[in-house]
N, C-alpha and C positions, 0 to 999 in steps of 0.2 A: 586591582586588575580584574577586568570583566570580559565576558564573551557575549556576542550578540547572535541570536539564532532566529532564522525566519523559516516558516512553514507555509509554502504557497499551495493552498488547497483550491478546489473548485468552488467551495462554498464561502471561504474566507481566507485571508492572509493573517497568520499569527506571527507575533514577534515576542521575544523574551530576552531579558538580560540576566546572565548567570554570573555570580561571583566565582571566579576561577578557583580560589583557594578552598572555599567551603563547598563548592558545587551547588549552592543554593540559588534558586531563582528569586531575584529581587524585584522583578517587574515583568508583567506579561499582559498582552491584550490581543485583540483581533479586530479586523475590519473586513467588510462592512458588518454592522451590528445585526442586520438582517441578511438572509442568504443571498450571495452574489448571483446575479442573473446568468442564465445560460441561453444562448441564442440557438433556436432550433427552427431553421427556415423550412426544413422538410422532416418528415418522420424518420427517426434514426440519426438525425444530425445533432451535433452538440458542439458549439463554438463559444469562445470567450475572447474579449478584447484584451491583449496583453498589457495595453496601457492602463486598463482598469487595475490589474494586479499591481502595477507600479504605484498608482494613486492610493490603493489600499495599504501598500507597504509604507508609503510616506506617512499616512495617518497613524499607522501602528507604531512606526519608529518615533514619531513626535510624542506619542502618549507614553511609551516606555521610558523615553529619556526624561520626560517631565515628572513621571511618578517615581522614578528611581533616584532622581536628583544627583545623578553622576555626571561627571565631565566626559564628553565623548572621547577625549584623548586617552581616557583610561580603558577604552574598549580595545583589546589587543588583537581580536580576530573575529571573523564573521563566518557563520555556517548557514547553508541553505538546504532545506528539504522541499520537495515539490511533488505535485500530482504527476503520476507516471504516464508514459505512453502518448503524451501530447505532441503536437507539431507546431512550431513557431518558425516562420520564414522571414528573413530580413534581407534588405538590399545592401548595396555596397556602402550606403550612408547609415547603416544600422537602423533603418526605418522598417517597421512591420509591413510586409507585403499584403497580407490578408489576415483576417481573424484566426486565432489559434484553433486548430481542430483538437478537441480534448479527448481524454481517455474513454469516455462513454459514447463517443460517436462511432457508429457502426457502418458508415458508408463504404469503408475499404475492405469489408469482409471478402467480397468476391476476388479482390486482388491477391489476398493472402491464400485463398483456396487455389487459385490458378497457379501461383508460384509454387505452392506445395506439390501440385501435380507435376508441373513442368520441370522444376529443379530436381524433383524426386523426394519422396517422403524420407527415405533413409538418409540422403544427403543433408536435408534440412535438420533432421533430428541429431545426426552425428556432429554436424558443424555448429548449428545455432541452438541446439537443445530444445527447440520448439517448432511447431508449425508456424509459418509466417503470420497467420492469424490476422488481427485487426490492429496491428501495432504501428509505430511511427513510420517505418519505411513504407508501409502500404498506404498510409495517408498521404505521404509525399507522392507516391505513384498516382494516386487519384488526382492530386492537384496537377501533375504533369499532363494527364490525359484530358481533364475537364477544364482546366484553367491555364492554357499554354502561355497566355500573356503574363499572368502572375508568375508562372514557373520560370519564364525567361528572365524575370527581374531578380530571382533568388541569388543572393551571394552566399549565404549559409543557411542551413536549417538546423534547428536545435530543439531541445526539450524546454519545458517551462522554467526549470531551475537555471538552465544555461542562459536563458533570456534575462532573468533577473540579475545573474552575475555580470552579464554584458552591460546592463543598465548601470550597475554599480561601478564597474571598472573600465568599460570600453573595450575589454578583451573578449573575444569570442572563443570559447573552448568548451569541451565536454569531458566525459570520463568513460572508461571502458564499461563500468557498471551501467551508466546511462545508455550507452550504445547497445548493450545487451538487452535492455528492456524494450528497445525499439526493434529488436531482431536484426541488429546491425553489427553484431560482433561474432566473429568466427573463432570458436573456442579451440578448434584443432590447430588453426594457424596463428592463434593469438594476435588477431588483428581485425581490421574492418571486414565486414561480409561483402567482399568485392563481387562474388558470384551473384548475390541478391541484387546489388546495385546494377550490375551489368544486365541482369535479367530485365530490369525495368528501364534500362538506358539512362541511369542516373550517374552523373559524373562524381567520382569520389572527392573532387575538389570542393563539393558543396558540404562535406562533412567538416565540422569544426575541429580545431586542433585538440588532441587528446592529452589530458593532464591526469595525474594520479588523484584518487578520491581524497586522500589526505595530503595536501600540499598547497603551496601558495599558487592560486589560480588567477591572480590579479589583485589590484589594490584600488581602493575607493578613489575615484577621480575627483578633480576639483569641482566639476559641475554637479556630480552626485552628492558630494559633501555639502555643497551649498543648499541643494534641494532637501536633503534629509537631516541636516544638522549633525552629520557625522564628521569625523576627523579625516582629512585628506590623507591617503596613504595607508589607511587601515587595511590589512590583508584579508582576502577571502581565502579560506584554507580548507574548506570542506563543502561538498554537495553530494546529495544522494536522493533517489526517489523515495516517496513516502513510506513504502513498506520496508525496504532495506533500512531506512532511517528509523522506523519504528522499532525494528529489531535492535539497531544500535542503541536507541534510547533505553532499551530494556537490557542492555549489556549482553546481547545474543551475538556471539562472534564465532563460536567453535562448533564442529560437527556434533549433531545430536541435540543442540539447543534449539528451542522453538519459541517464537513470539506469536502472539495471537491478538486479534482485535475482533470485536463483535458489535459493530454499530448497525447502520442500515443494512450493509452487507457484512460478511464475516471473512476474516483472513486467518489462515494458519501459515506461517512462514518459518521454514526450518532450514538450518545450515547443514549442507552436505560437504563432506571432505572429498567427494569424488565428482568428476565432471560426468553427470549422468542425466537421463531424461526418461519421461514416461512415454512409451511407444504410442499411446493413444492421445498424447498431449492434453490429458485431463488436468494436469497441474503444469505450471510454467517454471522454467529454471532460468535464473539470471545470475550474473556475477554479483556476489555479495560485496559489501563495502571493503572487505579486506582480501578480496580474491587476487591471486597472482597465478601465473602459469606454473610456477614452481611449487606453490603452496595453495592448491585450489580450495576455494571456499565459495560454493554456489548457494544461492538462496532459492529454495523450492517453495513456490507460492501456490497455495490452494485458496481459491476465492469462491465463496458461496454468496450468491446475490440475495437470496431470501433469508435474511437473518433477523436483525432487529426490526426490520420492516414488517415481518410477520407478527412479532409481538405487539408492535404499535397498532397494526391493523386490527388485531384482536381487541386491544384496549378501546379503540374508537368504535368498533362495531358491536361489541358484546358486553362492555362494562358500563355501569351507570356513570353518569356525569360526576366528575370529582374523584373517581377511583384512581389512586396512584399506582405506579408500577410496584412499589413496595407492598401495597395491599393486594395486587395481583399475585405477587410471590407468596404472600400468606395464604391466599386462596388455593394456589397450586400445591402448597405444602399439605393441604388436606387430602390430597390424592396420593396413593402409594406409588412407589417406583414402578414404572411400566404403564401408568395411567389406566389401569384396569383393562388393558388390551387395546387402547386407542393408539393409532400411529398417525402422525401428520408428516407428510412429505413437503418440505418448506420451499418448493421451487416455483414460486409464483411471481418472481421479479425478473422475468426475461430468461433467455437461454442460459443454461448452466454449463460452463466448460467442463466441470467434473463429470457431467453426464454426456460428454462428447457433443456439446453445443445443442442438446435437445432443449426444447421449451415445453416441458410437460405440464406446467401449471401446478399450483398447490392442490393437494388432495388429502382428504381425511378418511381413514380406514378404521373399521371395527366398532363404530358407534352403535350402541344398543339403547333405544329410547326409554326402555324400562329401567335400566341399571345405571346409566352414566349421567354425570352432572357436569356443570360448567367448571368445577374444580378439576375434573379429569381432563377436560379439553384444554384448560389453561396450562396444566402440567405437560400435556402432550405437545403443546406448542414449543415449550422450552426443550423438551427431550428430542423433538424432531430436529430442531436446530443443532443440538449437540450431536445427534446421530449422523447428520450430514457432515459435520466436522470429522467424526470417527471414520466415516466412509472415505473421505479424502485422505486422512492420515494413514489408512491402510495402503493407499497407493504410494504414499511417501515411504512407508516401511518396505514396500516391494522394491524401492529404489535403493535400499540399504540403510535408510535412516532408522535410528533407534530412539524412539520418542519416549523419554522418561521424565522430562521436566518441561513445563510450559510457562513462559513468562508473559504477563499481561498487565496493562494499565488497569487501575481500579475505576472502570467506567463502563457505561452502556450495559450489555448483558452480563458482564462480569460482576456487576453489582448484585446480581441475584444469587443467593445461596444454592438454589436448586440447579441453576445453570452450572455453577462452578462444581458442585458436588457430583453432578451427573457426568460432566466432562472428565473429572478425575476418576470417577468410578468406572466409566466405560473404556477409557484409554489406559488406565493403570498408571497414569503420569501424575506427578506432583505439580500443583499449580502454585505459582508465586505471583502475588499481586504487588505492583509498585506504583509509587507516586511520581509520574513523569508524563511528558507529552512530546510531540514531534519537534516543537521549536526548542525545547530544552535539550533534546538529543542533538539537534543541529548545532546548538551552541557548544556542547561538549565535544562534538565531532570537530568543530573548528579548533578547540583547544588541543586536540590530538594532532591535527594537521599543522598547527603552529609550533608544535614542540613544547607547549606549556605543560602538557601531560606526557609522560613517557609512553603510555599505552592505554588501552581501554580499561585495564584494571584500576589504574590510578584515576582515570577520568570518571569512572562510575563507582568509586569507593564510597561516595556519599549517597548513592542511590538508595532511597528509603523503601525498604520492603515492608508492606503494610500487613500482609497476611499470607500464610501458607496453608494450602488445602491438600491434605494427603488422601490418597484413594481409600475408600471404605471397603476393607477386605471382607467384612461380614456381609456386605450386600453386593459383592462383585458378581455373583451368579445371577442376581435379579437384574442388574444393569445389562449383563451379557444376554440374558433371555429377551429383554425388551428390545435391545439392539438387533438381535437375530430376527425377531418378528418384523421390525421396521425394515431391515435390509431385504428380507424375503418379499415384502410388499413392494418395495422400490424396484427390485429386479423384475417382478411381474409387470410393473408399470412400464418399464423401459424396454421390454423384450420386443 
């Protein structure tokens, strides 16, 4: 008995097959093998063709079926993870009306700002837990104003994962968690954000039917089965955005549990047992995969744009050819905690929500040409990234979250001992590293939705923990001093 998981990203589509009984991944792959193209007709625009996602998914499915040597009739359920905040519009024949406007497209920012003012900041935060921002609903408002002919053709709008589920099954549906990430969910009324839709003159009939996150959401159609080599009637039983799904893949379900990633950008995603928000919208709050009105579980998401991209920029511009990231870590280890007084503010990858959408640029503070070396700078790069995480975690703690344990995949910046030790040291949290990814999480989520697993504890009983990093109590004061200096320099920068 097997489970199939898909992860629909903006750079590739991943697929994996998990053996349900052991929880082990027996085959995985991704397409395309080079990064998927993003269409940018104007500055700040970012679009992709949903048909491309489907073609990548077909290729990935063919490869995992071939390499696993299993019969598709043995796949009992399918789960889907997807890039958040995108907009896909289809007509009554389920044909795409226009290219998808994806997460990093910024054209709809003015629409969110206008709605925040006109609906009222207090109303938006109390009902939707966020400022409307640049999320899915605002992208639809942009289409309505600028492309009225396209808008008139729309039968339903959806998120990228909803589109893939539609292509698999022919059913158009979404989830409350998905609607919340588009700022389309009213937490006070436990339903669609009709006030926001009415503000933009959007008919609620355009919203897809709402299904539970863990439940049968459709079955593979005959036509999709022929295209993909899957068995007709296989149920789709789970879908979630990539960050809630990353938390699920790390078995982060309950209040106080934290999931983190640190690739090009960095994310800290914590589960809160209260329906709460940051008054300045420096972090976003969405419905977590197991959220209900009676048993609230919200996901508080901190995103730092300038994370691994700062480390890779340093490697490209300051390191000799052939120097590896592991060798950079060794170089950074030659510098003491605090980098001998150097602080780097890692905000050079666009406007940062944690800084109230300021675009400050990256800056380096405290360099002395007579005393400092490249080792100090290399360590300061990693410490600066960690301190930006700590800065955001303090906001999460003000919302009532108690951050004591951080779960992460063993990848990207978490491969660095300095990064891990600094994060544990400055937050006082234990870090646990696991062997998993988003497509594996989606497969196990499907197992929960299909009733193959009783709950998340059973689904993730086989989750392999690779390493535990405990806070270094002996050096806690050094980490605190370095962070205090960094924070003071940041606050002077953003005054």
